C-alpha positions as CSV (number, residue, x, y, z in Angstrom):
1,M,105.0,-78.5,-45.3
2,A,108.3,-79.4,-46.9
3,E,108.9,-75.8,-48.0
4,V,108.0,-74.6,-44.5
5,E,110.5,-77.0,-42.9
6,L,113.2,-76.1,-45.4
7,Q,112.8,-72.3,-44.8
8,N,112.7,-72.9,-41.1
9,D,116.2,-74.4,-41.4
10,R,117.3,-71.7,-43.7
11,L,116.1,-68.5,-42.1
12,Q,116.0,-69.2,-38.4
13,S,117.6,-66.4,-36.4
14,E,120.3,-66.6,-33.8
15,E,121.1,-70.3,-34.5
16,S,124.5,-71.7,-33.3
17,S,127.6,-71.5,-35.5
18,K,127.4,-73.8,-38.6
19,G,130.8,-75.4,-38.0
20,L,134.5,-75.0,-37.6
21,V,136.6,-73.9,-40.6
22,V,140.4,-74.3,-40.6
23,I,142.1,-71.6,-42.6
24,V,145.7,-72.2,-43.7
25,D,147.6,-69.2,-45.2
26,C,151.0,-67.7,-44.5
27,D,149.7,-64.3,-45.8
28,G,148.6,-62.7,-42.5
29,A,146.4,-60.0,-44.1
30,H,144.5,-62.5,-46.3
31,Q,144.2,-65.0,-43.4
32,Y,142.7,-62.2,-41.2
33,Y,140.3,-61.1,-44.0
34,T,139.0,-64.6,-44.7
35,S,138.6,-65.2,-41.0
36,M,136.5,-62.1,-40.6
37,L,134.3,-63.0,-43.6
38,L,133.6,-66.5,-42.2
39,H,133.1,-65.2,-38.7
40,R,130.4,-62.9,-40.0
41,L,128.9,-65.8,-41.9
42,E,128.5,-67.5,-38.5
43,Y,131.4,-70.0,-38.8
44,R,133.9,-70.7,-36.0
45,I,137.5,-70.3,-37.1
46,H,140.9,-71.9,-36.5
47,T,143.9,-70.3,-38.3
48,S,147.3,-71.6,-39.1
49,S,150.2,-70.3,-41.2
50,N,151.6,-73.7,-42.1
51,A,150.3,-77.0,-43.2
52,E,152.0,-79.1,-40.5
53,D,150.2,-77.3,-37.6
54,A,147.0,-77.2,-39.6
55,L,147.1,-81.0,-40.2
56,D,147.5,-81.6,-36.5
57,A,144.5,-79.4,-35.7
58,I,142.4,-81.1,-38.4
59,R,143.1,-84.5,-37.0
60,R,142.1,-83.3,-33.5
61,M,139.2,-81.0,-34.3
62,K,137.5,-82.7,-37.3
63,P,136.4,-79.3,-38.9
64,S,133.5,-78.9,-41.2
65,H,135.9,-77.4,-43.8
66,V,139.5,-76.6,-44.6
67,L,140.5,-73.6,-46.7
68,T,144.2,-73.6,-47.8
69,E,146.6,-71.6,-49.9
70,I,148.8,-73.6,-52.2
71,S,152.0,-71.6,-51.5
72,L,153.0,-72.4,-47.9
73,S,156.4,-72.8,-46.2
74,G,157.3,-76.5,-45.7
75,M,154.4,-78.7,-46.8
76,N,152.4,-76.9,-49.5
77,G,148.7,-76.8,-49.9
78,L,148.5,-79.6,-52.5
79,E,150.5,-81.9,-50.1
80,L,148.1,-80.9,-47.3
81,L,145.1,-81.8,-49.5
82,K,146.7,-85.2,-50.3
83,A,147.3,-85.8,-46.6
84,I,143.7,-85.1,-45.7
85,K,142.2,-87.1,-48.6
86,R,144.3,-90.1,-48.1
87,N,143.6,-90.4,-44.3
88,P,140.5,-92.6,-43.6
89,R,139.7,-90.4,-40.6
90,T,139.7,-87.1,-42.5
91,Y,139.1,-87.8,-46.2
92,K,135.4,-86.7,-46.0
93,I,136.4,-83.2,-44.9
94,P,135.8,-80.8,-47.8
95,V,139.0,-78.9,-48.8
96,I,138.7,-75.6,-50.6
97,I,141.8,-74.2,-52.3
98,V,142.0,-70.4,-52.1
99,T,145.1,-69.3,-53.9
100,S,147.0,-66.7,-55.9
101,S,148.5,-69.4,-58.1
102,K,147.5,-69.2,-61.8
103,E,149.2,-72.5,-62.8
104,K,146.8,-74.8,-64.6
105,A,148.8,-77.9,-63.6
106,V,148.4,-77.0,-59.9
107,K,144.6,-76.6,-60.4
108,S,144.4,-80.0,-62.3
109,A,146.3,-81.7,-59.5
110,C,144.0,-80.3,-56.8
111,V,140.9,-81.3,-58.7
112,E,142.4,-84.8,-59.2
113,E,142.9,-85.0,-55.4
114,K,139.2,-84.2,-54.9
115,C,139.3,-80.6,-53.6
116,S,135.7,-79.4,-53.2
117,A,136.5,-76.0,-54.9
118,Y,139.4,-74.1,-56.4
119,L,139.1,-70.4,-55.9
120,H,141.4,-67.5,-56.8
121,K,142.3,-64.5,-54.7
122,P,141.0,-61.9,-54.2
123,I,138.1,-63.9,-52.9
124,D,134.5,-63.0,-53.6
125,T,132.2,-63.4,-50.6
126,D,129.3,-64.9,-52.6
127,V,131.6,-67.4,-54.3
128,L,133.2,-68.5,-51.0
129,Y,129.8,-68.8,-49.3
130,A,128.5,-70.9,-52.2
131,A,131.5,-73.2,-52.1
132,I,131.2,-73.8,-48.4
133,Q,127.5,-74.5,-48.6
134,K,127.9,-76.9,-51.5
135,G,130.6,-78.8,-49.6
136,T,128.5,-79.4,-46.5
137,D,124.8,-79.0,-47.0
138,A,122.6,-81.4,-48.9
139,K,120.4,-78.4,-49.8
140,P,122.8,-75.5,-49.9
141,R,121.5,-72.0,-49.4
142,Q,121.5,-69.8,-52.5
143,F,121.8,-66.6,-50.7
144,I,124.0,-65.3,-47.8
145,R,122.0,-64.8,-44.6
146,L,123.2,-61.8,-42.5
147,Q,122.7,-61.6,-38.7
148,T,121.6,-58.0,-38.3
149,H,119.2,-55.6,-36.4
150,L,117.0,-53.6,-38.7
151,N,113.6,-51.9,-38.0
152,V,110.7,-53.4,-39.9
153,L,106.9,-52.9,-40.1
154,V,104.9,-56.1,-40.8
155,G,101.4,-55.1,-42.1
156,N,99.9,-51.8,-43.0
157,D,97.8,-51.1,-39.9
158,K,97.6,-47.3,-39.5
159,A,97.8,-47.6,-35.7
160,M,100.8,-49.7,-36.1
161,L,102.5,-47.2,-38.4
162,S,102.0,-44.4,-35.8
163,S,103.4,-46.5,-32.9
164,V,107.0,-47.0,-31.8
165,I,108.6,-49.7,-33.9
166,S,109.2,-52.7,-31.7
167,D,109.7,-55.5,-34.3
168,Y,113.1,-56.0,-35.9
169,I,114.8,-58.1,-38.5
170,S,117.4,-60.3,-36.9
171,A,118.4,-62.3,-40.0
172,L,118.2,-61.1,-43.6
173,S,118.8,-62.6,-47.1
174,E,117.9,-61.7,-50.6
175,N,114.8,-63.8,-50.5
176,G,113.6,-63.6,-47.0
177,M,114.1,-62.7,-43.3
178,F,113.5,-63.6,-39.7
179,V,111.6,-61.1,-37.8
180,S,111.9,-61.0,-34.0
181,T,108.5,-59.9,-32.6
182,S,106.4,-60.5,-29.5
183,H,103.3,-60.8,-31.7
184,P,104.1,-63.3,-34.5
185,K,101.4,-63.7,-37.1
186,Q,99.9,-66.9,-38.5
187,V,101.6,-69.2,-41.0
188,G,100.5,-68.8,-44.6
189,L,99.6,-65.2,-44.3
190,Q,100.6,-62.9,-47.2
191,I,101.4,-59.5,-45.9
192,P,103.0,-56.2,-46.9
193,I,106.3,-55.5,-45.2
194,T,108.3,-52.2,-44.9
195,I,112.1,-52.7,-44.3
196,F,114.1,-49.8,-43.1
197,L,117.5,-50.4,-44.7
198,K,119.7,-47.7,-43.1
199,D,118.7,-44.7,-45.2
200,K,116.4,-46.6,-47.6
201,K,112.8,-47.8,-47.1
202,I,111.9,-51.0,-49.0
203,V,108.4,-52.3,-49.4
204,V,107.9,-56.0,-50.2
205,E,105.2,-58.6,-50.0
206,G,106.0,-61.6,-47.8
207,L,104.7,-65.0,-47.0
208,I,104.9,-66.2,-43.4
209,L,106.5,-69.7,-43.6
210,Y,106.8,-70.4,-39.9
211,S,105.9,-68.6,-36.7
212,F,106.9,-69.2,-33.0
213,K,105.7,-67.7,-29.8
214,R,108.1,-67.4,-26.9
215,E,109.2,-70.8,-25.6
216,E,107.7,-72.6,-28.6
217,G,110.5,-72.7,-31.2
218,P,113.7,-74.6,-31.0
219,L,115.5,-71.4,-29.8
220,K,112.7,-70.4,-27.4
221,T,112.5,-67.0,-29.1
222,S,109.4,-65.3,-30.5
223,G,109.3,-64.5,-34.2
224,M,108.5,-65.6,-37.7
225,G,110.3,-66.6,-40.9
226,I,109.2,-64.7,-44.0
227,K,109.8,-65.4,-47.6
228,F,109.7,-62.5,-50.1
229,I,107.1,-63.3,-52.8
230,R,107.0,-59.9,-54.4
231,I,110.0,-57.6,-54.4
232,K,111.3,-55.1,-57.0
233,P,114.6,-56.2,-58.7
234,E,116.2,-52.9,-57.7
235,D,115.2,-53.5,-54.0
236,Q,116.6,-57.0,-54.1
237,R,119.9,-55.5,-55.4
238,L,119.9,-53.0,-52.5
239,I,119.5,-55.8,-50.0
240,K,122.3,-57.8,-51.7
241,M,124.6,-54.8,-51.6
242,F,123.8,-54.1,-48.0
243,I,124.5,-57.7,-47.0
244,K,127.8,-57.7,-48.9
245,K,128.9,-54.4,-47.5
246,E,128.1,-55.5,-43.9
247,I,130.0,-58.8,-44.4
248,T,133.1,-57.1,-45.8
249,K,133.2,-53.8,-43.9
250,N,136.4,-52.8,-42.0
């Protein structure tokens, strides 16, 4: 039951944004890129090009996370970190440093001031996601979950294979998915699944961890959360590459 509840939390489709992230960076291109990554990871975004404006927003909005560059005009990123961590109202907010700086003394100072992570540009999507998850979730997700819309066949019924595909994947990760369907199957069922990943067809075996009919689940949608229990390593890599490409495209 604990595993079912955990996967319910992890794979549920169409849930609300996880939280607000304040991004502080005077490099407009990198600020935009990071914003797009986090938006596609379902976070809400507030951006600022300087620490003074960001600090005002942080005090007002109480974000779930702050991402800041060290090199800023006026107050720098380390000073912003200190201001956040030494304020009783904001000290619990995780602060991630995302910087071009290679100075070891700067990194040591940020670690001493309790930054939750110290990352170097260019930023890696998986590393950023893991850092944010670690900073806010008691049980952080291991894999990125992508909101998507992919055709899928759940089961191997011949009549089903010849019919128009009506089910679709609305959330996908390397170890599972949420399938939106008007005919969810029973919890605990192990079943073959065919995923149509753009021009690829992947066959896996899944375990249904939770299942909701319309108006039953917390989101009032009909579907089921499925964990992959048998998948070829090369197919898992294909899913990972697809997710990363979708998150970082354009």
